[in-house]
N, C-alpha and C positions, 0 to 999 in steps of 0.2 A: 884887229891887226894881228897878223901872225909873224912872230919873230923868226929870224934865221934859225934853222935847226928843227923847226916845228913844221908839221904839215897839217893842212886843214881839210876837212871833208866838205861835201857839197853844201852843208848847212852853215859853213863858216866857223865851226868849232874846231879847235886844235885837238891833237891827241891828248894833250895835257888836261884839256877841259872835260874829257869823257871819263865819267866815273868808272871804277872797276866793277865788273859784274858781281852781284852778290853771290855768296856761296850757295850752291844748290843742295837741297837736302837729298838724301838717298831715297830709294823707293820705300824704305821703312819710315820715312818722315823725319830723319835726323840729318844734321850736317856731319857727313861721314868722316871728313878729314879731322874736324875738331874732336869727334867722338873717339877716333883711333888715337889721336895725340894724347888726350886725357887718359884713356885706358892704358896706354903704354907707360905714362908717368906713374899712375897709381900702381900698376902691376910691378914696375921696377922697385918702387918703395917697399912694397910688401915682400917681394922676393929677397931684397937685400936685408931686410930686418930678420927674415927667417934664417938666412944663410950665415949672418954675422952673429947676432945675439937673438936667439929665438924668442925670448920673453919680451923683446921690444914689440913683437907682433901683438901682444896683449894691449899695449898702449895704443897701437894703431886701431885695433878693433874697438877699444873703449872710446876713442875719439870719433870713430865712424858711427858708433851707436849713439853717442851724445848728439852729434849733428843731425843724424837721421830722426832721432826722437823729436828734436825741436822742429824739424821740417814737417813731420807728420802732425804734431800738435798744432802748429800754425795753420796747416792746410785745413784741418777739420774745424778750427775756430773761424777761419776766414770764409770757408765755403758753407758751413752748416751752423755756425754759432755754438759749437760744442766746446766746452772748456775742459781741457785735459789738466789735471793737477800736476803741472810741469815740475814743480820743485821736488816733491817726493819721487816722481818717476825718474828724474835725472839723478838724484842722489842714490836712490835704490838701484838704478840701472848701473851706475858706476860700482856700487857695492857688489852686484852680481858679477861684473867683469873681473874685478880685482880679487875677490874672495874665491873665484874659481881656481886660482893658482895654488894657494896653500891648502884649501879645504875641498876642492873638487865639487862634486855634485851637491854635497850637503851645503856648502857655502852658497851655491847658486839658489837652491830651493828656499833656504832660510831667508836669504836676502829678498827673494821674490815675495815670500809671505809677508815680511815686514813692509815691503813696498805697497802691497795691496792694503794693508792696515793703514799705512800712512795716507794713501789716496782717500780712503773712507773718511778719515778724520779731517784731512786738509780741506775737503770740499764743504765741511760744516760752515766755513766762513762766508760762503756765498748763498746761504739760505736753502730753502726747501725746493724751490722751483728748479726742475731739471736735474735734481740730485742723482737719481738713478741713471739717467742718460750720461751725465758727465763722468760719474764713477765708472760706469761700464767702459766708456771710451778710454779712461785712464788706465784701467786694468788691461784692456786690450793692447794699448800702446806699450805698456811695460812688458807684456808677454811677447808681443810681435817683434819688438826691436831688441832691447837689451837682453831679455831672457834667451832668445834664439842665438844672439851674437855671442853670449857667454859660452855656448857650446863650441863655437869656433875657437875662442880663447883657450878652452880646456883641451883642445887637440894638442897644444904644444907642451903640455905637462910632462909626458914621458921623455926618455932620452932621445927617441927618434921622433919627437913631436914636430920638429920643423918639417920633416918629410910627410908626416900625417897631414899637416896643414896644407902643404903643397899639393898633395893628392886631392884633397877636398877642393882647393881652388882651381887646379888644372881641370878636373872633371866638370865643374860648373862652367868655367870659361869655354871649354871645348863644346859643351852642350849649347851654350848661347851662340857661339860662333858657327857651329854646324847648323843650328836651327836657322840662324839669320841667312847664311849662304843658300841653304836649300830652299828656304821660304822665298827669297828674292828671285832665285833662278827658276824654281819649279812649282812654287805654291799656287794651287788652284782650288783646293778643297778646304774651306774654313773649318778649324777645329771647334771654335766656340764663337760663332759670328756675333752673338749679342754682347759677349764680354770683350772679345778682342778680335775684330774682323781680320786683322793682318796675320794672325797666327793660324797656320795651316797644318794639315796632317803631313804634308810633304816636309814642312819645316821640322815637325816633331821627329820624322824619320831621320832627317839630317842630324838633329840633336842626339838621337839615340846612337847613330853610327859614331859621331864624334866623341860622345861621352863614354861609350863602351870601349872604344879604342884607347882613349886617354886613360881610362881606369885600368885596363889590362897592362899598358906600358908603365904607368906610374907606380902601381902597386908592385909589379914585378921588379922594376929597376930600383925603386926607392925603399920598399919595405920587405923585399925578398919574399913576397907573397906569390901564390899560385895564380895562373892566368885567369882561372874561373872566379877567384876572389875579386880580382880587378874588374871582371865583367859584371859581377853582381853589384859591386860598389858603383861602377859607372852607370849602369842601368837605373839603379835606385836614385842616384843623384840627378839623372836626367828627368825622371818623373817628378822629384821634389822641386827641381828648378823650374820646370814647366808649370807646376801648380803654383809656385811662388809668383811667376809672371802673371798668371791668371788672377791670383788673389789681389795683387796690387791693381790690376786693370779693373776689377770689380770695385775696389775702394775708390779709385779715381773717377769711375763712371758714376758711382753713387754720389760722390761729392760734386760732380760736374766740373772737374779740372783736368788739364792735360798732363801736368807735371806736378810733383810734390814741391819743387823748388827750382831755382835757376843757378845753383852754385857752380855746376860743371858744364862748360860749353859743349854742346852736342849731346849731352846726356840728360839735362834737366837738373834735378836735385840729386844729392848723394843717395837719398832714399830710393830714387828711381834706379840706381845701380845695385842696391842691396836686395831688390825683390827676389831674385832667384837664389841668392846666397842665404837669406834668413832661414827659410824652412829646411834648407839643405844642411845647415850646420849641425843640428842635433842628430839628423839621420846619419851624417858622415861620422860623427863621434861614436854613435851606437854601433854602426856596422864595422868600423875599423877596430873598435874595442872587442867586438864579438869575434871577428874573423882573424885578427892579428893581435892577440893580447900583448900588452907592453911588459 
């Protein structure tokens, strides 16, 4: 029975009975609307922290490193039975983040060394079998996530640190966006078909255009640098961001998983959004320190 105000189709179902169509993923395999929404919220939080109180960015980076570390440890445990020594990695990772503020590079490296020692000792409690495999995975996790992220935190130490961090983020985001757009529209020649079939050379060209342009403008406007400095920074970060994407694709294919987690709608886990940022952070810190000393 169809009540007044409703209309029925030929099958007898009313419009109210017809479910909404599911969100369609983009050509890249993601729910594009959800991905954009999450990206805007995360980006706004980071930008506000940098523009208001730049050291809040360290807290955001520390939280991101903590969540990403847990996601990676759970993924390797679930997929391959590898046990990351999570307690020393998490504690040591936070030490790397927070000691980067007062002590800089020395604080990061000393914290990392103590974290490695902690992983070696912590794994004693689970016996001999798989010791080397698990310790190797623990050290890799400590280096790949919190150690790399600590360099992003260290970007905000100088007086112009908020702008340095923004240059880093803008270049990587421009690289990802340019690569996505060019890959979807023009991608025909796979860059690494075995590792990441959807990543194309056309997409890499789009990344390079977007990243270099972002580097030129952001370094010039925010750090009073020369245009060629921005071009160098942008090009280098495009390369490191692309390598980061491919690195995580290799890890996920080796583990036989699609995403590291499911925390962020349209994105997978937070670790899936950190892939291009992680190897780019130490490179950004090094190049900006070299080209534009604080």
